[in-house]
C-alpha positions as CSV (number, residue, x, y, z in Angstrom):
1,M,39.8,-39.6,85.9
2,N,38.5,-40.0,89.4
3,G,37.4,-37.8,92.2
4,A,40.8,-37.6,93.9
5,G,41.2,-34.0,93.1
6,M,43.9,-34.3,90.4
7,D,45.9,-31.2,89.4
8,I,46.8,-30.6,85.8
9,D,50.5,-30.6,86.6
10,D,50.2,-33.7,88.7
11,T,48.5,-35.7,85.9
12,H,50.4,-34.2,82.9
13,T,54.0,-33.4,83.7
14,D,54.6,-32.2,80.1
15,T,51.3,-30.5,79.4
16,H,51.0,-29.1,75.9
17,E,48.2,-27.4,74.0
18,G,46.4,-30.6,73.1
19,D,46.3,-31.6,76.8
20,I,45.0,-28.3,77.9
21,Y,42.1,-28.4,75.3
22,R,41.3,-31.9,76.5
23,I,41.3,-30.9,80.1
24,R,39.2,-27.8,79.3
25,D,36.8,-30.0,77.4
26,E,36.5,-32.5,80.3
27,I,35.8,-29.7,82.8
28,L,33.3,-28.0,80.4
29,E,31.4,-31.2,79.7
30,A,31.1,-32.0,83.4
31,T,30.0,-28.4,84.1
32,L,27.2,-28.2,81.5
33,P,24.6,-30.1,83.5
34,N,25.3,-27.8,86.5
35,V,24.5,-24.7,84.4
36,I,20.9,-25.7,84.3
37,F,20.7,-25.1,88.1
38,D,23.5,-22.6,88.9
39,G,23.9,-20.8,85.6
40,W,27.4,-19.9,84.3
41,S,28.8,-19.4,87.7
42,T,31.9,-20.2,89.7
43,Q,29.9,-22.8,91.7
44,S,29.0,-24.6,88.5
45,L,32.6,-24.6,87.3
46,R,34.0,-25.8,90.6
47,D,31.4,-28.6,90.8
48,G,32.0,-29.6,87.2
49,A,35.8,-29.7,87.7
50,S,35.3,-31.9,90.8
51,M,33.1,-34.2,88.9
52,A,35.8,-34.4,86.2
53,G,38.4,-35.3,88.8
54,Y,40.2,-32.0,89.0
55,D,40.9,-29.7,92.0
56,S,40.5,-25.9,92.3
57,D,44.1,-25.2,91.2
58,A,43.5,-27.1,88.0
59,V,40.4,-25.0,87.4
60,F,42.4,-21.8,87.6
61,R,45.1,-23.2,85.2
62,A,42.5,-24.4,82.7
63,F,40.3,-21.2,82.9
64,P,42.4,-18.4,84.3
65,G,39.9,-15.9,82.8
66,G,37.1,-17.4,84.9
67,I,33.5,-17.7,83.7
68,P,34.0,-15.5,80.6
69,E,36.7,-17.9,79.4
70,L,34.6,-20.9,80.2
71,V,31.7,-19.5,78.1
72,D,34.1,-18.7,75.3
73,H,35.4,-22.3,75.4
74,F,31.8,-23.6,75.2
75,S,31.5,-21.8,71.9
76,S,34.8,-23.0,70.7
77,W,33.9,-26.6,71.8
78,A,30.7,-26.3,69.7
79,D,32.6,-25.0,66.7
80,R,35.0,-27.9,66.8
81,R,32.2,-30.4,67.2
82,M,30.5,-28.8,64.2
83,L,33.6,-29.1,62.0
84,E,33.8,-32.8,63.0
85,E,30.3,-33.3,61.8
86,L,31.0,-31.5,58.5
87,E,33.9,-33.8,57.9
88,K,31.5,-36.7,57.7
89,H,29.9,-35.2,54.5
90,D,31.2,-34.8,51.0
91,L,31.2,-31.0,50.9
92,D,32.9,-30.9,47.5
93,A,29.7,-32.5,46.1
94,M,27.5,-29.8,47.7
95,K,26.6,-26.3,46.6
96,V,27.9,-23.4,48.8
97,R,24.3,-22.8,50.0
98,E,24.0,-26.4,51.1
99,R,27.3,-26.3,52.9
100,I,26.5,-23.2,54.9
101,T,23.0,-24.5,55.7
102,L,24.6,-27.8,56.9
103,A,27.1,-25.9,59.0
104,V,24.5,-23.9,60.9
105,R,22.3,-27.0,61.4
106,A,25.2,-29.1,62.5
107,R,26.2,-26.6,65.1
108,L,22.7,-26.4,66.6
109,E,22.4,-30.1,66.6
110,V,25.6,-30.4,68.5
111,L,24.2,-28.0,71.1
112,E,20.8,-29.6,71.3
113,P,21.5,-31.5,74.5
114,H,22.5,-28.2,76.1
115,E,19.8,-25.8,75.1
116,D,19.5,-24.3,78.6
117,A,23.2,-23.7,78.7
118,V,23.0,-21.9,75.4
119,R,20.1,-19.8,76.6
120,R,22.0,-18.9,79.8
121,A,25.2,-18.2,77.8
122,L,23.3,-15.7,75.6
123,T,21.9,-14.0,78.7
124,F,25.5,-13.8,80.1
125,L,26.8,-12.4,76.9
126,A,24.0,-9.8,76.7
127,L,25.4,-8.1,79.8
128,P,27.1,-4.8,78.8
129,N,30.6,-5.9,79.8
130,H,30.3,-9.1,77.8
131,T,28.9,-7.9,74.5
132,A,32.3,-7.5,72.8
133,Q,33.1,-11.1,73.8
134,G,29.8,-12.2,72.3
135,A,30.6,-10.4,69.0
136,R,34.1,-12.1,68.8
137,M,32.5,-15.5,69.4
138,V,29.9,-15.0,66.7
139,Y,32.6,-13.9,64.3
140,R,34.8,-16.8,65.1
141,T,31.9,-19.2,64.4
142,V,30.8,-17.8,61.1
143,D,34.4,-17.5,60.0
144,A,34.9,-21.2,60.7
145,M,31.7,-22.0,58.8
146,W,32.7,-20.0,55.7
147,Y,36.2,-21.5,55.8
148,A,34.8,-25.0,56.0
149,A,32.5,-24.1,53.0
150,G,35.6,-23.3,51.0
151,D,35.3,-19.5,51.0
152,T,38.5,-17.9,49.7
153,A,37.2,-14.3,49.5
154,T,39.7,-11.6,50.6
155,D,37.9,-8.5,49.4
156,F,34.8,-6.7,50.7
157,N,32.9,-9.9,50.2
158,Y,34.9,-11.5,53.0
159,Y,33.2,-9.2,55.5
160,T,29.8,-9.0,54.0
161,K,29.5,-12.8,53.9
162,R,30.4,-13.1,57.6
163,G,28.1,-10.2,58.5
164,L,25.2,-11.8,56.7
165,L,25.9,-15.3,58.1
166,A,26.2,-13.8,61.7
167,A,22.7,-12.4,61.2
168,V,21.4,-15.8,60.0
169,L,23.1,-17.7,62.8
170,T,21.9,-15.5,65.6
171,S,18.3,-15.3,64.3
172,T,18.1,-19.0,63.7
173,T,19.6,-19.7,67.2
174,L,16.9,-17.6,68.8
175,Y,14.2,-19.3,66.8
176,W,15.7,-22.7,67.7
177,L,15.6,-22.0,71.4
178,N,11.9,-21.3,71.2
179,D,11.0,-24.1,68.7
180,H,8.9,-26.9,70.1
181,S,8.1,-28.6,66.8
182,E,9.0,-32.2,66.3
183,D,12.7,-32.7,65.5
184,K,13.0,-28.9,65.3
185,R,11.5,-29.0,61.8
186,D,10.2,-25.4,62.1
187,T,13.8,-24.2,62.8
188,W,15.2,-26.0,59.7
189,A,12.5,-24.4,57.6
190,F,13.3,-21.0,59.1
191,L,17.0,-21.5,58.4
192,D,16.2,-22.4,54.7
193,R,14.3,-19.2,54.4
194,R,17.1,-17.1,55.9
195,I,19.7,-18.7,53.7
196,A,17.5,-18.1,50.7
197,D,17.3,-14.4,51.6
198,V,21.1,-14.2,51.7
199,M,21.5,-16.0,48.4
200,R,18.9,-13.8,46.8
201,V,20.7,-10.6,47.8
202,G,24.0,-12.1,46.5
203,R,22.4,-12.6,43.1
204,T,20.7,-9.3,42.8
205,T,23.2,-6.8,44.3
206,G,26.7,-6.4,45.6
207,R,26.1,-2.9,46.8
208,L,26.4,-2.0,50.4
209,S,23.0,-0.4,50.4
210,G,21.4,-3.7,49.4
211,L,23.2,-5.6,52.1
212,G,22.2,-3.0,54.6
213,N,18.5,-3.4,53.7
214,L,18.7,-7.2,54.3
215,V,20.7,-7.0,57.5
216,A,18.1,-4.5,58.9
217,H,15.5,-7.3,58.8
218,F,17.7,-9.7,60.9
219,P,18.3,-9.4,64.7
220,S,21.6,-7.8,65.4
221,P,24.3,-10.3,66.7
222,F,24.8,-7.8,69.5
223,R,21.1,-7.2,70.2
224,F,19.4,-10.5,70.1
225,G,20.8,-11.7,73.5
226,R,18.6,-9.1,75.2
227,Q,15.5,-10.9,74.0
228,I,16.8,-14.0,75.7
229,R,17.7,-12.0,78.8
230,R,14.1,-11.0,79.2
231,R,13.0,-14.6,79.1
232,A,15.6,-16.0,81.5
233,S,15.6,-15.6,85.3
234,G,19.4,-15.6,85.6
235,Y,22.7,-16.3,83.9
């Protein structure tokens, strides 16, 4: 790629889904440094696309939904990188608890170079007209984590597992964003405690009341972004 303002159709006459994902990834990765200064904005996206060698028409074709679609792709990008990291481990030799812990940690480590972009994305998703999108993104992530961990549940446990992990993921992400300990060691200790809470409930009760009591102690996936919003100056 160069700065000649390439259009998607000009560079890929037979563009297929794999090409679109690659182009979106290139534009996203070039946009992420701009988010620090301009937030998740049209300006950041246009500048990122230009840096990746694409023109404004290519931006529209890659992200016809605009900034919400770009933020969604950021989450999808992190999920895919997380799964790539998990493939480097012998998951069959690990307990389910270890697999889930590894998945949460892997995703956060993938995002570590982009903490400010994560913080601003949470602020963006905390806006009333974006909360449903945020919920879908969290669900997609925890579903990918459980699938990678080998979960085959199709009954009520399918939903409770994902609900509990959503609470763990969101609370740990919030802690991670405010953790200044060396190598994020406080975050990993926090994650271990949250996973232990979930496993303890799984051993002691399968009743909805028990699950409700635990979830009540975690930040809601749809509420925690407001805490980020109060700390950020923009989105």
